[in-house]
C-alpha positions as CSV (number, residue, x, y, z in Angstrom):
1,X,99.9,229.4,133.9
2,X,98.2,229.8,137.1
3,X,97.2,233.7,136.1
4,X,97.2,235.8,132.5
5,X,99.2,238.3,132.0
6,X,96.1,240.6,132.4
7,X,95.9,239.8,136.2
8,X,97.8,243.3,137.3
9,X,97.0,242.6,140.6
10,X,99.0,239.2,140.6
11,X,101.8,241.0,139.2
12,X,101.5,244.1,141.5
13,X,101.6,241.8,144.6
14,X,104.8,240.2,143.2
15,X,106.4,243.2,143.2
16,X,105.3,244.8,146.4
17,X,107.7,241.7,147.7
18,X,110.2,243.5,146.1
19,X,109.5,246.6,147.9
20,X,108.9,245.1,151.4
21,X,112.4,243.1,151.0
22,X,114.6,245.7,149.1
23,X,114.6,247.5,152.8
24,X,117.2,244.5,153.6
25,X,119.0,245.3,150.6
26,X,119.6,249.5,150.7
27,X,119.3,249.8,155.1
28,X,120.9,246.6,155.4
29,X,123.7,245.9,153.3
30,X,124.2,249.3,151.2
31,X,124.1,252.1,153.9
32,X,123.2,252.2,157.3
33,X,124.3,249.0,159.0
34,X,128.1,249.4,157.1
35,X,128.0,252.8,158.4
36,X,127.4,251.9,161.3
37,X,129.4,248.8,161.5
38,X,132.8,250.5,160.5
39,X,131.8,253.1,163.2
40,X,131.3,250.8,166.1
41,X,134.6,248.6,164.8
42,X,137.1,251.2,163.7
43,X,140.2,252.3,165.2
44,X,139.9,256.0,166.1
45,X,143.3,256.4,167.2
46,X,145.1,254.4,164.7
47,X,144.2,255.0,161.5
48,X,146.3,252.7,159.9
49,X,144.3,249.7,160.0
50,X,140.9,248.5,161.8
51,X,141.3,245.5,163.5
52,X,138.4,243.5,165.8
53,X,138.2,240.3,167.7
54,X,135.7,237.8,166.7
55,X,135.6,235.1,169.2
56,X,139.6,236.2,170.1
57,X,140.1,235.9,166.3
58,X,141.8,239.1,165.4
59,X,140.7,240.2,161.8
60,X,140.4,243.4,159.6
61,X,136.5,244.5,160.5
62,X,135.6,245.0,157.1
63,X,137.0,241.6,155.7
64,X,135.3,239.9,158.7
65,X,132.3,241.0,157.4
66,X,132.9,240.3,154.1
67,X,133.6,236.7,155.1
68,X,130.8,236.7,157.1
69,X,128.3,237.4,154.4
70,X,130.2,234.9,152.1
71,X,129.0,232.0,154.4
72,X,125.6,233.3,154.9
73,X,125.2,233.2,150.9
74,X,127.3,229.6,150.8
75,X,124.5,228.2,153.3
76,X,121.7,229.5,150.9
77,X,123.4,227.8,147.9
78,X,123.3,224.9,149.6
79,X,120.0,224.9,151.0
80,X,118.0,226.4,148.4
81,X,118.0,223.1,145.7
82,X,116.8,221.0,149.0
83,X,113.8,223.5,149.8
84,X,113.1,224.3,146.0
85,X,112.6,220.3,145.5
86,X,110.0,220.3,148.1
87,X,108.3,223.8,147.4
88,X,108.0,222.1,143.7
89,X,106.5,218.8,144.5
90,X,104.3,220.0,147.5
91,X,103.6,223.6,145.7
92,X,104.8,225.0,149.0
93,X,107.0,228.3,147.6
94,X,104.6,230.7,149.4
95,X,105.7,228.8,152.8
96,X,109.3,228.8,152.4
97,X,109.1,232.4,150.6
98,X,107.6,233.1,154.3
99,X,109.8,231.4,156.2
100,X,113.1,233.2,154.8
101,X,111.5,236.2,154.8
102,X,110.3,236.0,158.8
103,X,113.9,234.9,159.4
104,X,115.6,237.7,157.6
105,X,113.5,240.3,158.8
106,X,113.5,239.0,162.9
107,X,116.9,238.8,162.5
108,X,117.0,242.4,161.2
109,X,114.9,243.6,164.3
110,X,117.3,242.1,166.4
111,X,120.1,244.0,165.4
112,X,118.5,246.9,167.6
113,X,120.6,245.1,170.2
114,X,124.0,245.6,168.4
115,X,125.6,247.6,170.5
116,X,129.6,248.8,170.7
117,X,131.5,245.5,172.1
118,X,128.9,243.0,171.2
119,X,130.8,242.7,167.2
120,X,130.1,238.8,167.6
121,X,126.0,239.0,168.0
122,X,126.0,241.7,165.2
123,X,127.8,239.6,162.9
124,X,125.8,236.5,163.5
125,X,122.5,238.6,162.9
126,X,123.7,240.0,159.8
127,X,124.7,236.3,158.6
128,X,120.8,235.1,159.7
129,X,119.3,238.9,157.9
130,X,121.3,237.6,155.0
131,X,120.3,234.1,154.5
132,X,116.8,235.3,155.0
133,X,116.7,237.6,152.5
134,X,118.6,235.8,149.9
135,X,116.1,231.8,150.4
136,X,113.0,233.7,150.0
137,X,114.3,235.2,146.6
138,X,114.8,232.1,145.4
139,X,110.9,231.3,145.8
140,X,110.3,234.9,144.9
141,X,112.3,234.4,141.3
142,X,110.2,231.1,140.5
143,X,107.1,233.1,140.6
144,X,108.3,234.9,137.8
145,X,107.4,232.2,134.8
146,X,104.1,231.2,136.4
147,X,102.4,234.6,136.9
148,X,103.1,236.2,133.3
149,X,103.9,235.0,129.5
150,X,107.7,235.3,128.8
151,X,107.1,238.2,126.5
152,X,105.9,240.3,129.6
153,X,109.0,238.6,131.4
154,X,111.3,241.9,131.0
155,X,108.8,244.6,132.0
156,X,107.8,242.9,134.8
157,X,111.5,242.1,136.4
158,X,112.0,245.5,136.0
159,X,108.9,246.6,137.3
160,X,109.5,244.4,140.5
161,X,113.2,246.1,140.9
162,X,111.2,249.7,140.3
163,X,109.3,248.9,143.0
164,X,112.1,247.6,145.5
165,X,114.4,250.8,144.8
166,X,111.4,253.4,145.3
167,X,109.7,251.7,148.4
168,X,113.8,250.8,150.4
169,X,114.4,255.0,149.3
170,X,111.4,255.8,151.3
171,X,112.2,254.3,154.2
172,X,115.7,255.3,153.9
173,X,114.7,258.7,153.8
174,X,112.5,258.0,157.0
175,X,115.8,256.5,158.9
176,X,117.8,259.2,157.6
177,X,115.5,261.4,159.0
178,X,115.8,259.8,162.5
179,X,119.7,259.8,162.3
180,X,119.3,263.8,161.8
181,X,117.7,264.0,165.0
182,X,120.8,263.6,166.7
183,X,119.7,261.8,169.6
184,X,122.3,262.1,172.7
185,X,122.7,258.3,171.8
186,X,124.7,258.2,168.9
187,X,123.5,254.4,168.1
188,X,120.1,254.3,169.1
189,X,118.9,256.1,165.3
190,X,120.7,253.5,163.1
191,X,119.7,250.6,165.6
192,X,116.3,251.6,165.4
193,X,116.5,252.0,161.4
194,X,117.5,248.5,161.8
195,X,114.8,247.9,164.0
196,X,112.2,249.7,161.2
197,X,113.9,247.7,158.5
198,X,112.5,244.5,160.2
199,X,108.5,245.7,160.6
200,X,108.9,247.3,157.0
201,X,109.7,244.0,155.7
202,X,107.3,241.6,157.4
203,X,104.5,244.3,157.0
204,X,104.4,245.0,153.3
205,X,105.4,241.1,152.5
206,X,101.4,240.6,153.4
207,X,100.8,241.7,150.5
208,X,102.2,239.0,147.9
209,X,101.5,236.5,150.9
210,X,97.8,237.2,150.8
211,X,97.4,237.1,146.9
212,X,100.0,235.0,145.5
213,X,99.1,231.6,144.7
214,X,100.9,228.7,146.7
215,X,102.6,227.3,143.3
216,X,102.1,224.9,140.7
217,X,102.7,221.3,141.8
218,X,105.1,219.7,139.6
219,X,104.7,215.6,139.0
220,X,107.1,213.2,141.6
221,X,106.4,212.3,145.3
222,X,109.3,213.0,148.1
223,X,110.3,209.0,148.2
224,X,113.8,209.7,147.9
225,X,115.4,211.6,151.2
226,X,115.1,215.2,151.0
227,X,118.6,215.8,150.6
228,X,119.0,213.3,148.1
229,X,116.1,214.7,146.3
230,X,117.2,218.3,146.4
231,X,120.4,217.7,144.8
232,X,119.3,215.1,142.2
233,X,116.7,217.7,140.7
234,X,119.8,220.0,140.4
235,X,121.8,217.7,138.7
236,X,119.2,217.0,136.7
237,X,118.8,221.1,136.0
238,X,122.5,220.2,135.4
239,X,122.1,217.5,132.7
240,X,119.1,219.1,131.0
241,X,121.4,223.2,130.3
242,X,123.9,220.7,128.8
243,X,122.0,220.3,125.7
244,X,120.9,224.0,126.3
245,X,124.0,225.6,124.4
246,X,123.0,229.4,124.9
247,X,121.5,228.8,127.9
248,X,124.9,227.3,129.4
249,X,127.2,229.9,128.1
250,X,124.7,232.5,129.7
251,X,124.9,230.9,133.2
252,X,128.5,230.9,133.0
253,X,128.6,234.6,131.6
254,X,126.2,235.3,134.8
255,X,128.2,233.7,136.9
256,X,131.3,235.7,136.6
257,X,129.9,239.0,136.4
258,X,127.8,238.2,139.3
259,X,130.6,237.9,141.3
260,X,131.6,241.8,140.4
261,X,128.1,243.4,140.6
262,X,127.3,241.8,143.9
263,X,130.3,242.4,145.3
264,X,129.8,246.1,144.3
265,X,126.4,246.0,146.0
266,X,127.5,244.5,149.2
267,X,130.9,246.5,149.5
268,X,130.3,250.0,148.0
269,X,129.6,251.4,151.4
270,X,132.9,249.7,153.2
271,X,135.2,251.3,150.0
272,X,133.4,254.8,150.5
273,X,133.7,254.8,154.3
274,X,137.8,253.9,153.9
275,X,139.4,255.2,150.5
276,X,136.8,258.6,149.7
277,X,138.2,261.2,151.2
278,X,136.5,265.0,151.3
279,X,137.9,268.3,151.9
280,X,137.6,270.5,154.5
281,X,139.4,273.6,155.3
282,X,142.0,272.3,153.2
283,X,142.3,269.0,155.1
284,X,141.4,265.5,153.1
285,X,139.1,263.7,155.7
286,X,136.9,260.7,155.5
287,X,133.5,260.9,154.3
288,X,130.4,261.5,156.8
289,X,127.5,259.4,157.5
290,X,125.4,262.2,155.3
291,X,127.3,261.9,152.4
292,X,127.6,258.3,152.7
293,X,124.1,257.9,152.7
294,X,123.9,260.3,149.8
295,X,126.2,258.6,147.6
296,X,124.2,255.1,148.5
297,X,120.4,256.9,147.6
298,X,122.2,258.7,144.0
299,X,123.0,254.9,143.2
300,X,119.3,253.6,144.4
301,X,117.6,256.5,142.6
302,X,119.2,256.2,139.5
303,X,118.6,252.2,139.6
304,X,115.2,252.8,139.0
305,X,115.3,254.2,135.4
306,X,118.3,252.2,134.8
307,X,115.9,248.6,135.2
308,X,113.4,250.8,132.9
309,X,115.9,252.0,130.2
310,X,117.5,248.4,130.2
311,X,113.9,247.1,129.7
312,X,113.2,249.6,127.0
313,X,116.6,248.8,125.0
314,X,116.2,245.1,125.0
315,X,113.3,245.5,122.9
316,X,115.4,247.0,120.3
317,X,118.6,245.2,120.5
318,X,117.9,241.8,122.6
319,X,118.6,241.1,125.9
320,X,121.9,239.5,125.4
321,X,123.4,242.8,123.4
322,X,122.1,245.2,126.5
323,X,123.9,242.9,129.2
324,X,127.5,242.7,127.0
325,X,126.9,246.8,127.0
326,X,126.2,246.9,130.6
327,X,129.5,244.8,131.7
328,X,131.7,246.6,129.6
329,X,130.7,249.7,131.7
330,X,130.7,247.7,134.7
331,X,134.7,247.5,133.4
332,X,135.2,251.2,133.0
333,X,133.5,251.6,136.2
334,X,136.2,249.4,138.5
335,X,139.2,251.1,136.6
336,X,137.6,254.4,137.4
337,X,137.1,253.4,141.4
338,X,140.9,252.1,141.4
339,X,141.6,256.0,140.7
340,X,138.9,257.8,142.4
341,X,139.5,259.4,145.8
342,X,137.8,262.5,146.5
343,X,133.5,262.8,147.5
344,X,132.7,264.5,144.1
345,X,134.7,261.7,141.7
346,X,132.6,259.3,143.9
347,X,129.5,260.9,143.2
348,X,129.6,260.8,139.7
349,X,131.0,257.2,140.1
350,X,128.0,256.6,142.0
351,X,125.4,257.7,139.3
352,X,127.1,255.3,136.9
353,X,126.8,252.4,139.5
354,X,123.2,253.0,139.4
355,X,122.4,253.5,136.0
356,X,123.8,249.6,135.6
357,X,123.3,248.5,139.2
358,X,119.2,248.1,138.4
359,X,119.4,247.3,134.6
360,X,121.7,243.8,134.6
361,X,120.1,242.8,137.6
362,X,116.3,242.9,136.1
363,X,117.9,242.0,132.7
364,X,119.5,238.9,134.5
365,X,116.7,237.6,135.7
366,X,114.2,237.7,132.7
367,X,116.9,236.5,130.3
368,X,117.2,233.4,132.4
369,X,113.6,233.2,132.4
370,X,113.4,233.6,128.7
371,X,116.0,230.6,128.1
372,X,114.1,228.1,130.6
373,X,112.4,225.2,129.1
374,X,108.5,225.2,129.6
375,X,108.2,223.0,132.7
376,X,106.3,223.5,135.7
377,X,109.5,222.8,137.8
378,X,110.1,226.6,137.7
379,X,111.4,226.1,141.8
380,X,114.1,223.9,140.3
381,X,115.5,226.1,137.8
382,X,115.2,229.3,139.6
383,X,117.5,227.4,142.8
384,X,120.1,226.6,140.0
385,X,120.2,230.0,139.2
386,X,120.0,231.5,142.2
387,X,122.7,229.0,143.4
388,X,125.0,230.3,140.6
389,X,124.2,233.7,141.9
390,X,124.8,233.2,145.6
391,X,127.9,230.9,145.0
392,X,129.1,233.8,142.7
393,X,128.4,236.5,145.8
394,X,130.7,233.8,148.0
395,X,133.6,233.5,145.7
396,X,133.0,237.6,144.8
397,X,133.3,238.8,148.5
398,X,135.4,236.1,150.0
399,X,138.1,237.1,146.8
400,X,137.6,240.7,147.8
401,X,137.9,240.5,151.4
402,X,141.0,238.3,151.3
403,X,142.7,240.3,148.9
404,X,142.6,243.3,151.4
405,X,143.2,240.9,154.3
406,X,146.6,240.1,152.7
407,X,147.5,243.2,151.2
408,X,146.1,245.9,154.0
409,X,144.8,247.7,151.0
410,X,140.6,247.2,150.0
411,X,141.8,249.1,146.3
412,X,143.9,246.4,145.3
413,X,140.4,244.3,145.6
414,X,139.3,246.2,143.0
415,X,141.4,244.4,140.4
416,X,139.8,241.4,141.1
417,X,136.2,242.8,140.3
418,X,137.7,243.9,136.9
419,X,139.1,240.5,135.5
420,X,135.7,239.0,137.3
421,X,133.9,241.5,134.7
422,X,135.7,240.9,131.9
423,X,135.2,237.0,132.0
424,X,131.8,237.7,132.1
425,X,132.2,240.2,128.7
426,X,134.0,237.7,127.0
427,X,131.2,234.8,127.7
428,X,128.7,236.5,126.9
429,X,130.0,237.6,123.4
430,X,130.5,233.7,123.1
431,X,126.7,233.6,123.8
432,X,125.9,235.7,121.3
433,X,128.0,234.1,118.8
434,X,126.3,230.9,119.8
435,X,122.8,232.6,119.2
436,X,123.6,233.8,115.9
437,X,125.0,230.4,115.1
438,X,122.0,228.6,115.6
439,X,119.7,231.4,114.1
440,X,117.5,231.8,117.6
441,X,115.5,235.3,117.6
442,X,117.6,237.8,119.7
443,X,114.4,238.6,121.9
444,X,113.0,235.0,122.1
445,X,116.3,233.3,123.0
446,X,114.9,229.9,122.9
447,X,115.5,227.0,120.2
448,X,113.2,226.6,117.0
449,X,110.7,223.9,118.6
450,X,110.1,220.8,116.3
């Protein structure tokens, strides 16, 4: 342990990276970028399908974006074990965290040049931004067990998400103000928002970069090739996990429900833009940019309370039971979303999504950190955790996009999400049953030490 739990300065610095990078999560993945992307790629005349040409490949616009993000997260899943092994041995978590941070932030700045007709540039930069964001999170998460004792993980993890939600909403409001200025060039305000995200991300990231330690060095040297060593360590983590029944079952559950959660986060704005209508003088028309942004802001603001509520609830009933309750609510959300067609209905649904979105993310991260064995090799364990999450995103987004691509209707994709959540719930129930069978405390989540 590099710092004691009392070291609030380090804890705040760690949480500030959530503040910095969550601007990407809100503005780029959830609100302004997908709204802008739909606006510049939609067919204004023929409303039946919105096709684009990506290097001469004709494809539905939203399916293309989902495929692109799937590719980005697949790259991170492949790279993270390699880089994490280097970071563990050399104690260079911070260096790699910086590398991915700067890659993502610069790509966001580059989106300022994404104008109508430049679909290839927009997609490539969106991929690079996603790789930068996701890659930096691998090393960010790996700090959690190093800077805080296990009993503080739930609270610190929830605080990080709360910082992220507050920071991202502040920047979102600033960007929204520019959009309301109604510039002659309608593309200027959203493109300016992308530039501001990159500046915000790099700027506030300097706080954790200045205060966080470089990371503890694990024993060993890079005698093997980088590629072999990275996946060898990943295989080692997998073998160790096989000896931990609760952790093994929990990761399986996490993989399935993450396919649903992460896909909702990345595709919510696309769904609202295509499938939800509002009543204007008796006619049902698509939502405007203002309604879309308000919906996402509702999700983000409610998510702050959701993360704190789940952390408090875990004290009373334990992490696994909180996760089971949360996933059950997610199943209800999927069923409701399939039948949701108006803006009023979607506002209610957005509040419900916000309540469980922040909670399930922070609780999933802290639950894994509790189940981890005591080790300095935290980056490799969190690399495994992040790889599971990223692969879940790959499969989730690809499935969501593929079903829309094949059927021409995004609503049909919701059925896949419901199945993912149901599988996750059943595996969580099995995990809880295993915990009880082994007599392990619901709050500690570690086997009794000999």
